[in-house]
FIDO-816785 format. One record per residue (C-alpha): y negated, x negated, z negated; residue in three letters. Coordinates in nm, 3 decimals, always signed. Layout:
+---------+---------+---------+-----+
!       v !       u !       w ! res !
+---------+---------+---------+-----+
!       Y !       X !       Z ! ALA !
...
+---------+---------+---------+-----+
This chain:
+---------+---------+---------+-----+
!       v !       u !       w ! res !
+---------+---------+---------+-----+
! -13.858 !  -1.572 !  -2.920 ! UNK !
! -14.207 !  -1.442 !  -2.988 ! UNK !
! -14.456 !  -1.642 !  -2.780 ! UNK !
! -14.653 !  -1.717 !  -3.094 ! UNK !
! -14.358 !  -1.841 !  -3.310 ! UNK !
! -14.314 !  -2.167 !  -3.135 ! UNK !
! -14.680 !  -2.286 !  -3.158 ! UNK !
! -14.673 !  -2.188 !  -3.528 ! UNK !
! -14.349 !  -2.370 !  -3.602 ! UNK !
! -14.460 !  -2.681 !  -3.406 ! UNK !
! -14.791 !  -2.683 !  -3.600 ! UNK !
! -14.625 !  -2.655 !  -3.937 ! UNK !
! -14.369 !  -2.927 !  -3.845 ! UNK !
! -14.635 !  -3.168 !  -3.724 ! UNK !
! -14.871 !  -3.095 !  -4.021 ! UNK !
! -14.591 !  -3.145 !  -4.279 ! UNK !
! -14.433 !  -3.455 !  -4.116 ! UNK !
! -14.757 !  -3.631 !  -4.024 ! UNK !
! -14.890 !  -3.590 !  -4.385 ! UNK !
! -14.560 !  -3.719 !  -4.528 ! UNK !
! -14.562 !  -4.012 !  -4.295 ! UNK !
! -14.916 !  -4.111 !  -4.405 ! UNK !
! -14.819 !  -4.073 !  -4.772 ! UNK !
! -14.510 !  -4.289 !  -4.713 ! UNK !
! -14.705 !  -4.566 !  -4.539 ! UNK !
! -14.991 !  -4.584 !  -4.793 ! UNK !
! -14.745 !  -4.586 !  -5.083 ! UNK !
! -14.589 !  -4.915 !  -4.967 ! UNK !
! -14.693 !  -5.264 !  -5.092 ! UNK !
! -15.046 !  -5.357 !  -4.985 ! UNK !
! -14.910 !  -5.654 !  -4.790 ! UNK !
! -14.767 !  -5.401 !  -4.535 ! UNK !
! -15.104 !  -5.233 !  -4.469 ! UNK !
! -15.220 !  -5.480 !  -4.208 ! UNK !
! -14.901 !  -5.419 !  -3.998 ! UNK !
! -14.933 !  -5.048 !  -4.050 ! UNK !
! -15.295 !  -5.038 !  -3.927 ! UNK !
! -15.208 !  -5.256 !  -3.620 ! UNK !
! -14.931 !  -5.011 !  -3.524 ! UNK !
! -15.156 !  -4.707 !  -3.601 ! UNK !
! -15.432 !  -4.850 !  -3.383 ! UNK !
! -15.189 !  -4.893 !  -3.095 ! UNK !
! -15.099 !  -4.525 !  -3.143 ! UNK !
! -15.465 !  -4.429 !  -3.156 ! UNK !
! -15.532 !  -4.604 !  -2.829 ! UNK !
! -15.233 !  -4.436 !  -2.666 ! UNK !
! -15.349 !  -4.098 !  -2.802 ! UNK !
! -15.706 !  -4.139 !  -2.664 ! UNK !
! -15.564 !  -4.233 !  -2.331 ! UNK !
! -15.339 !  -3.931 !  -2.313 ! UNK !
! -15.635 !  -3.709 !  -2.422 ! UNK !
! -15.834 !  -3.843 !  -2.125 ! UNK !
! -15.535 !  -3.780 !  -1.884 ! UNK !
! -15.469 !  -3.421 !  -2.002 ! UNK !
! -15.834 !  -3.305 !  -2.050 ! UNK !
! -15.832 !  -3.142 !  -1.709 ! UNK !
! -15.494 !  -2.965 !  -1.752 ! UNK !
! -15.455 !  -2.618 !  -1.866 ! UNK !
! -15.086 !  -2.564 !  -1.919 ! UNK !
! -14.889 !  -2.467 !  -2.235 ! UNK !
! -14.742 !  -2.814 !  -2.232 ! UNK !
! -15.084 !  -2.985 !  -2.215 ! UNK !
! -15.198 !  -2.782 !  -2.512 ! UNK !
! -14.902 !  -2.918 !  -2.723 ! UNK !
! -14.975 !  -3.267 !  -2.612 ! UNK !
! -15.350 !  -3.249 !  -2.682 ! UNK !
! -15.289 !  -3.100 !  -3.025 ! UNK !
! -15.050 !  -3.383 !  -3.115 ! UNK !
! -15.303 !  -3.640 !  -2.992 ! UNK !
! -15.586 !  -3.484 !  -3.201 ! UNK !
! -15.350 !  -3.499 !  -3.502 ! UNK !
! -15.275 !  -3.870 !  -3.426 ! UNK !
! -15.644 !  -3.956 !  -3.405 ! UNK !
! -15.710 !  -3.791 !  -3.739 ! UNK !
! -15.397 !  -3.960 !  -3.883 ! UNK !
! -15.551 !  -4.305 !  -3.802 ! UNK !
! -15.858 !  -4.205 !  -3.992 ! UNK !
! -15.659 !  -4.106 !  -4.307 ! UNK !
! -15.448 !  -4.422 !  -4.286 ! UNK !
! -15.764 !  -4.629 !  -4.258 ! UNK !
! -15.904 !  -4.461 !  -4.572 ! UNK !
! -15.594 !  -4.463 !  -4.794 ! UNK !
! -15.504 !  -4.823 !  -4.711 ! UNK !
! -15.854 !  -4.931 !  -4.797 ! UNK !
! -15.955 !  -5.064 !  -4.456 ! UNK !
! -16.199 !  -4.776 !  -4.398 ! UNK !
! -16.294 !  -4.659 !  -4.750 ! UNK !
! -16.632 !  -4.778 !  -4.866 ! UNK !
! -16.821 !  -5.061 !  -5.030 ! UNK !
! -16.803 !  -4.902 !  -5.370 ! UNK !
! -16.475 !  -4.992 !  -5.546 ! UNK !
! -16.571 !  -4.907 !  -5.894 ! UNK !
! -16.518 !  -4.595 !  -6.112 ! UNK !
! -16.811 !  -4.364 !  -6.181 ! UNK !
! -17.060 !  -4.530 !  -6.407 ! UNK !
! -17.079 !  -4.374 !  -6.755 ! UNK !
! -17.368 !  -4.133 !  -6.810 ! UNK !
! -17.424 !  -4.076 !  -6.436 ! UNK !
! -17.621 !  -3.773 !  -6.326 ! UNK !
! -17.468 !  -3.530 !  -6.075 ! UNK !
! -17.668 !  -3.687 !  -5.789 ! UNK !
! -17.585 !  -4.042 !  -5.894 ! UNK !
! -17.215 !  -3.950 !  -5.915 ! UNK !
! -17.239 !  -3.797 !  -5.568 ! UNK !
! -17.390 !  -4.111 !  -5.415 ! UNK !
! -17.145 !  -4.337 !  -5.596 ! UNK !
! -16.861 !  -4.116 !  -5.455 ! UNK !
! -17.019 !  -4.132 !  -5.109 ! UNK !
! -17.030 !  -4.511 !  -5.134 ! UNK !
! -16.659 !  -4.519 !  -5.200 ! UNK !
! -16.582 !  -4.337 !  -4.873 ! UNK !
! -16.881 !  -4.408 !  -4.653 ! UNK !
! -16.695 !  -4.627 !  -4.404 ! UNK !
! -16.434 !  -4.352 !  -4.364 ! UNK !
! -16.707 !  -4.082 !  -4.299 ! UNK !
! -16.877 !  -4.292 !  -4.038 ! UNK !
! -16.542 !  -4.369 !  -3.869 ! UNK !
! -16.455 !  -4.000 !  -3.871 ! UNK !
! -16.786 !  -3.922 !  -3.698 ! UNK !
! -16.715 !  -4.185 !  -3.430 ! UNK !
! -16.371 !  -4.028 !  -3.380 ! UNK !
! -16.526 !  -3.695 !  -3.308 ! UNK !
! -16.782 !  -3.857 !  -3.069 ! UNK !
! -16.500 !  -4.035 !  -2.888 ! UNK !
! -16.290 !  -3.718 !  -2.843 ! UNK !
! -16.606 !  -3.530 !  -2.734 ! UNK !
! -16.681 !  -3.788 !  -2.480 ! UNK !
! -16.332 !  -3.786 !  -2.334 ! UNK !
! -16.320 !  -3.404 !  -2.314 ! UNK !
! -16.676 !  -3.345 !  -2.210 ! UNK !
! -16.699 !  -3.084 !  -1.936 ! UNK !
! -16.323 !  -3.053 !  -1.926 ! UNK !
! -16.113 !  -2.733 !  -1.996 ! UNK !
! -15.875 !  -2.882 !  -2.244 ! UNK !
! -16.059 !  -2.953 !  -2.559 ! UNK !
! -15.759 !  -2.881 !  -2.798 ! UNK !
! -15.748 !  -3.246 !  -2.919 ! UNK !
! -16.119 !  -3.235 !  -3.007 ! UNK !
! -16.098 !  -2.903 !  -3.195 ! UNK !
! -15.772 !  -3.014 !  -3.377 ! UNK !
! -15.961 !  -3.316 !  -3.500 ! UNK !
! -16.271 !  -3.120 !  -3.597 ! UNK !
! -16.063 !  -2.868 !  -3.804 ! UNK !
! -15.893 !  -3.145 !  -3.991 ! UNK !
! -16.215 !  -3.338 !  -4.054 ! UNK !
! -16.412 !  -3.033 !  -4.167 ! UNK !
! -16.142 !  -2.898 !  -4.401 ! UNK !
! -16.069 !  -3.246 !  -4.541 ! UNK !
! -16.439 !  -3.291 !  -4.622 ! UNK !
! -16.444 !  -2.946 !  -4.774 ! UNK !
! -16.143 !  -3.037 !  -4.999 ! UNK !
! -16.317 !  -3.356 !  -5.113 ! UNK !
! -16.634 !  -3.166 !  -5.197 ! UNK !
! -16.430 !  -2.911 !  -5.397 ! UNK !
! -16.259 !  -3.198 !  -5.587 ! UNK !
! -16.603 !  -3.343 !  -5.668 ! UNK !
! -16.752 !  -3.012 !  -5.785 ! UNK !
! -16.436 !  -2.927 !  -5.989 ! UNK !
! -16.096 !  -2.761 !  -5.943 ! UNK !
! -15.802 !  -2.734 !  -6.178 ! UNK !
! -15.555 !  -2.948 !  -5.967 ! UNK !
! -15.675 !  -3.285 !  -5.880 ! UNK !
! -15.360 !  -3.423 !  -5.728 ! UNK !
! -15.450 !  -3.774 !  -5.858 ! UNK !
! -15.088 !  -3.879 !  -5.871 ! UNK !
! -15.083 !  -3.881 !  -5.491 ! UNK !
! -15.353 !  -4.142 !  -5.461 ! UNK !
! -15.243 !  -4.511 !  -5.407 ! UNK !
! -15.314 !  -4.738 !  -5.699 ! UNK !
! -15.607 !  -4.914 !  -5.537 ! UNK !
! -15.786 !  -4.576 !  -5.497 ! UNK !
! -15.700 !  -4.442 !  -5.842 ! UNK !
! -16.072 !  -4.499 !  -5.938 ! UNK !
! -16.165 !  -4.210 !  -5.717 ! UNK !
! -16.050 !  -3.966 !  -5.988 ! UNK !
! -16.351 !  -4.069 !  -6.185 ! UNK !
! -16.563 !  -3.876 !  -5.927 ! UNK !
! -16.354 !  -3.570 !  -5.955 ! UNK !
! -16.398 !  -3.291 !  -6.203 ! UNK !
! -16.151 !  -3.053 !  -6.356 ! UNK !
! -16.293 !  -2.698 !  -6.366 ! UNK !
! -16.143 !  -2.355 !  -6.320 ! UNK !
! -16.358 !  -2.293 !  -6.007 ! UNK !
! -16.678 !  -2.402 !  -5.831 ! UNK !
! -16.925 !  -2.213 !  -5.615 ! UNK !
! -16.812 !  -2.393 !  -5.286 ! UNK !
! -16.446 !  -2.289 !  -5.318 ! UNK !
! -16.485 !  -1.922 !  -5.224 ! UNK !
! -16.703 !  -2.029 !  -4.931 ! UNK !
! -16.446 !  -2.279 !  -4.818 ! UNK !
! -16.145 !  -2.038 !  -4.824 ! UNK !
! -16.335 !  -1.738 !  -4.692 ! UNK !
! -16.487 !  -1.933 !  -4.393 ! UNK !
! -16.151 !  -2.098 !  -4.320 ! UNK !
! -15.959 !  -1.769 !  -4.333 ! UNK !
! -16.214 !  -1.600 !  -4.109 ! UNK !
! -16.190 !  -1.884 !  -3.859 ! UNK !
! -15.812 !  -1.878 !  -3.861 ! UNK !
! -15.807 !  -1.500 !  -3.809 ! UNK !
! -16.055 !  -1.523 !  -3.516 ! UNK !
! -15.846 !  -1.798 !  -3.347 ! UNK !
! -15.521 !  -1.616 !  -3.397 ! UNK !
! -15.661 !  -1.282 !  -3.273 ! UNK !
! -15.797 !  -1.457 !  -2.962 ! UNK !
! -15.453 !  -1.612 !  -2.904 ! UNK !
! -15.303 !  -1.266 !  -2.908 ! UNK !
! -15.558 !  -1.135 !  -2.656 ! UNK !
! -15.410 !  -0.936 !  -2.372 ! UNK !
! -15.408 !  -1.138 !  -2.050 ! UNK !
! -15.447 !  -1.474 !  -2.231 ! UNK !
! -15.305 !  -1.768 !  -2.035 ! UNK !
! -15.014 !  -1.976 !  -2.167 ! UNK !
! -15.263 !  -2.257 !  -2.242 ! UNK !
! -15.495 !  -2.022 !  -2.439 ! UNK !
! -15.200 !  -1.874 !  -2.627 ! UNK !
! -15.047 !  -2.202 !  -2.728 ! UNK !
! -15.375 !  -2.384 !  -2.802 ! UNK !
! -15.546 !  -2.112 !  -3.000 ! UNK !
! -15.229 !  -2.023 !  -3.190 ! UNK !
! -15.188 !  -2.386 !  -3.292 ! UNK !
! -15.551 !  -2.424 !  -3.393 ! UNK !
! -15.547 !  -2.089 !  -3.584 ! UNK !
! -15.225 !  -2.198 !  -3.763 ! UNK !
! -15.366 !  -2.539 !  -3.849 ! UNK !
! -15.676 !  -2.369 !  -4.000 ! UNK !
! -15.458 !  -2.136 !  -4.202 ! UNK !
! -15.257 !  -2.428 !  -4.333 ! UNK !
! -15.583 !  -2.606 !  -4.431 ! UNK !
! -15.682 !  -2.293 !  -4.634 ! UNK !
! -15.341 !  -2.294 !  -4.798 ! UNK !
! -15.403 !  -2.660 !  -4.899 ! UNK !
! -15.739 !  -2.543 !  -5.051 ! UNK !
! -15.555 !  -2.281 !  -5.254 ! UNK !
! -15.324 !  -2.548 !  -5.393 ! UNK !
! -15.629 !  -2.698 !  -5.565 ! UNK !
! -15.663 !  -2.390 !  -5.790 ! UNK !
! -15.340 !  -2.203 !  -5.817 ! UNK !
! -15.090 !  -2.303 !  -6.095 ! UNK !
! -14.847 !  -2.452 !  -5.839 ! UNK !
! -14.777 !  -2.812 !  -5.749 ! UNK !
! -14.852 !  -2.815 !  -5.382 ! UNK !
! -14.806 !  -3.187 !  -5.358 ! UNK !
! -14.428 !  -3.133 !  -5.428 ! UNK !
! -14.412 !  -3.067 !  -5.057 ! UNK !
! -14.457 !  -3.432 !  -4.984 ! UNK !
! -14.362 !  -3.605 !  -5.312 ! UNK !
! -14.031 !  -3.717 !  -5.166 ! UNK !
! -14.228 !  -3.924 !  -4.919 ! UNK !
! -14.392 !  -4.119 !  -5.193 ! UNK !
! -14.264 !  -4.471 !  -5.289 ! UNK !
! -14.503 !  -4.540 !  -5.568 ! UNK !
! -14.515 !  -4.898 !  -5.701 ! UNK !
! -14.696 !  -4.730 !  -5.997 ! UNK !
! -14.365 !  -4.575 !  -6.094 ! UNK !
! -14.237 !  -4.921 !  -6.176 ! UNK !
! -14.302 !  -4.983 !  -6.550 ! UNK !
! -14.442 !  -5.336 !  -6.483 ! UNK !
! -14.685 !  -5.207 !  -6.216 ! UNK !
! -14.794 !  -4.922 !  -6.441 ! UNK !
! -14.858 !  -5.163 !  -6.733 ! UNK !
! -15.059 !  -5.406 !  -6.508 ! UNK !
! -15.270 !  -5.122 !  -6.375 ! UNK !
! -15.336 !  -4.972 !  -6.719 ! UNK !
! -15.429 !  -5.307 !  -6.862 ! UNK !
! -15.684 !  -5.358 !  -6.581 ! UNK !
! -15.827 !  -5.017 !  -6.651 ! UNK !
! -15.859 !  -5.097 !  -7.026 ! UNK !
! -16.001 !  -5.435 !  -6.969 ! UNK !
! -16.268 !  -5.290 !  -6.736 ! UNK !
! -16.351 !  -5.011 !  -6.971 ! UNK !
! -16.368 !  -5.225 !  -7.283 ! UNK !
! -16.728 !  -5.328 !  -7.233 ! UNK !
! -16.827 !  -4.967 !  -7.175 ! UNK !
! -16.681 !  -4.851 !  -7.497 ! UNK !
! -16.844 !  -5.111 !  -7.720 ! UNK !
! -17.148 !  -5.014 !  -7.927 ! UNK !
! -17.394 !  -4.728 !  -7.871 ! UNK !
! -17.471 !  -4.555 !  -7.552 ! UNK !
! -17.112 !  -4.465 !  -7.481 ! UNK !
! -17.060 !  -4.182 !  -7.225 ! UNK !
! -16.996 !  -3.853 !  -7.400 ! UNK !
! -16.690 !  -3.813 !  -7.178 ! UNK !
! -16.517 !  -4.131 !  -7.319 ! UNK !
! -16.353 !  -4.166 !  -7.662 ! UNK !
! -16.229 !  -4.517 !  -7.763 ! UNK !
! -15.979 !  -4.587 !  -8.037 ! UNK !
! -15.901 !  -4.937 !  -8.154 ! UNK !
! -15.653 !  -5.071 !  -8.401 ! UNK !
! -15.666 !  -5.437 !  -8.505 ! UNK !
! -15.333 !  -5.627 !  -8.536 ! UNK !
! -15.125 !  -5.621 !  -8.748 ! UNK !
! -15.166 !  -5.233 !  -8.721 ! UNK !
! -14.829 !  -5.115 !  -8.585 ! UNK !
! -14.764 !  -4.786 !  -8.399 ! UNK !
! -14.439 !  -4.592 !  -8.354 ! UNK !
! -14.350 !  -4.547 !  -7.993 ! UNK !
! -14.197 !  -4.200 !  -8.053 ! UNK !
! -14.515 !  -4.092 !  -8.234 ! UNK !
! -14.717 !  -4.200 !  -7.929 ! UNK !
! -14.478 !  -4.010 !  -7.696 ! UNK !
! -14.511 !  -3.692 !  -7.889 ! UNK !
! -14.891 !  -3.727 !  -7.903 ! UNK !
! -14.917 !  -3.769 !  -7.528 ! UNK !
! -14.705 !  -3.450 !  -7.485 ! UNK !
! -14.950 !  -3.267 !  -7.722 ! UNK !
! -15.251 !  -3.398 !  -7.522 ! UNK !
! -15.091 !  -3.282 !  -7.195 ! UNK !
! -15.035 !  -2.937 !  -7.349 ! UNK !
! -15.415 !  -2.917 !  -7.418 ! UNK !
! -15.401 !  -2.933 !  -7.787 ! UNK !
! -15.711 !  -3.148 !  -7.800 ! UNK !
! -15.913 !  -2.985 !  -7.520 ! UNK !
! -15.977 !  -3.084 !  -7.157 ! UNK !
! -15.853 !  -3.447 !  -7.159 ! UNK !
! -15.838 !  -3.573 !  -6.799 ! UNK !
! -15.653 !  -3.900 !  -6.857 ! UNK !
! -15.553 !  -4.134 !  -7.131 ! UNK !
! -15.485 !  -4.514 !  -7.101 ! UNK !
! -15.364 !  -4.719 !  -7.391 ! UNK !
! -15.221 !  -5.043 !  -7.526 ! UNK !
! -15.092 !  -5.057 !  -7.880 ! UNK !
! -14.859 !  -5.270 !  -8.092 ! UNK !
! -14.518 !  -5.151 !  -8.186 ! UNK !
! -14.252 !  -5.308 !  -8.417 ! UNK !
! -14.071 !  -5.444 !  -8.107 ! UNK !
! -14.348 !  -5.526 !  -7.865 ! UNK !
! -14.679 !  -5.411 !  -7.717 ! UNK !
! -14.667 !  -5.069 !  -7.563 ! UNK !
! -14.867 !  -4.970 !  -7.251 ! UNK !
! -14.907 !  -4.602 !  -7.166 ! UNK !
! -15.102 !  -4.353 !  -6.959 ! UNK !
! -15.135 !  -3.982 !  -6.917 ! UNK !
! -15.264 !  -3.850 !  -6.589 ! UNK !
! -15.210 !  -3.508 !  -6.425 ! UNK !
! -15.005 !  -3.406 !  -6.722 ! UNK !
! -14.751 !  -3.693 !  -6.666 ! UNK !
! -14.698 !  -3.965 !  -6.917 ! UNK !
! -14.571 !  -4.316 !  -6.843 ! UNK !
! -14.490 !  -4.574 !  -7.111 ! UNK !
! -14.369 !  -4.936 !  -7.077 ! UNK !
! -14.324 !  -5.237 !  -7.302 ! UNK !
! -14.565 !  -5.501 !  -7.202 ! UNK !
! -14.703 !  -5.844 !  -7.288 ! UNK !
! -15.082 !  -5.812 !  -7.243 ! UNK !
! -15.275 !  -6.087 !  -7.062 ! UNK !
! -15.634 !  -5.955 !  -7.031 ! UNK !
! -15.655 !  -5.706 !  -7.310 ! UNK !
! -15.576 !  -5.874 !  -7.637 ! UNK !
! -15.665 !  -5.593 !  -7.879 ! UNK !
! -15.502 !  -5.249 !  -7.914 ! UNK !
! -15.720 !  -4.993 !  -7.735 ! UNK !
! -15.701 !  -4.633 !  -7.615 ! UNK !
! -15.940 !  -4.486 !  -7.366 ! UNK !
! -15.949 !  -4.115 !  -7.305 ! UNK !
! -16.165 !  -3.937 !  -7.051 ! UNK !
! -16.242 !  -3.573 !  -7.016 ! UNK !
! -16.489 !  -3.296 !  -7.092 ! UNK !
! -16.506 !  -3.085 !  -7.404 ! UNK !
! -16.226 !  -3.241 !  -7.592 ! UNK !
! -16.220 !  -3.306 !  -7.969 ! UNK !
! -16.303 !  -3.679 !  -7.998 ! UNK !
! -16.271 !  -3.698 !  -8.378 ! UNK !
! -15.936 !  -3.516 !  -8.392 ! UNK !
! -15.796 !  -3.722 !  -8.102 ! UNK !
! -15.892 !  -4.045 !  -8.272 ! UNK !
! -15.742 !  -3.927 !  -8.600 ! UNK !
! -15.425 !  -3.835 !  -8.414 ! UNK !
! -15.392 !  -4.194 !  -8.282 ! UNK !
! -15.461 !  -4.324 !  -8.629 ! UNK !
! -15.169 !  -4.113 !  -8.739 ! UNK !
! -14.930 !  -4.286 !  -8.501 ! UNK !
! -14.876 !  -4.575 !  -8.732 ! UNK !
! -14.509 !  -4.677 !  -8.789 ! UNK !
! -14.360 !  -4.605 !  -9.123 ! UNK !
! -14.396 !  -4.897 !  -9.366 ! UNK !
+---------+---------+---------+-----+
């Protein structure tokens, strides 16, 4: 087999499976998170110990081990973030009417603890490998950290594919800091810089006379950088890159009851913001007073029309309306609609909240007005 094939295949396998494992764990019920983090912390301690043991070794095997350890350390950081143990003090959606700078600092507040923990992780790996020949674990971690930060900045600045359906429910508010745009100025820099780094690493791995350690280590680092660039492209190309890991997701949100509870919380929290003047230009609110009754089939068809872009750039819709049989709770995010019969507890009035940029507020409101059931 080609000496570069094994490092590449191992990198792809570890990248795919570790990402899937993190998605699987953070999509479980929140009561499992403490046990998950205890186990992950044990793995973190073991990985750091192995990094220290192998820092002076320069064999092909030690390169594989160091790469896996760097991946494990970064995996702990991601689990800490997605389970909420290491996210940030800000747990609220972006405030209506926020300026770009205000939106940035609110978003930073939502992930500040993660950013600080990520920095400490890099310092720890740097300390353990300082002056040693095997720094593969450190550079594995740095590539993952830098490219993850780049992806978050691109989501903040605006890309077509937000991947919001892969977020756990308790972090769904983070989508309010994201923007849906065809492109942003950072994206070409991210992919060009990442591609150049990947090419340089892979060329160096193929250098004549390179040791087994250099060949394996540099090939894995170059492959990892290339995969990170591919993940960046998933943000803009008309493909569902998250389908690679969707089988790992066990979303409580897919349960109708959980969906309805989450949507009602969203509506109750947004109700105050949609009352009166001074409403954010990105938000349109529609209310119908009981006994106004909607037809569930009309709502379903309207959501399909919104997802198709008939009303402009609508990012998401959350709603609670009466039907002849019951209350109906629904949401539309990432082009996917969910509907469930529901008995509201917090939100006692029919309400629909839509968020987006550049959509036709008046026509959308009129469309919901037209969803009344036949007399």
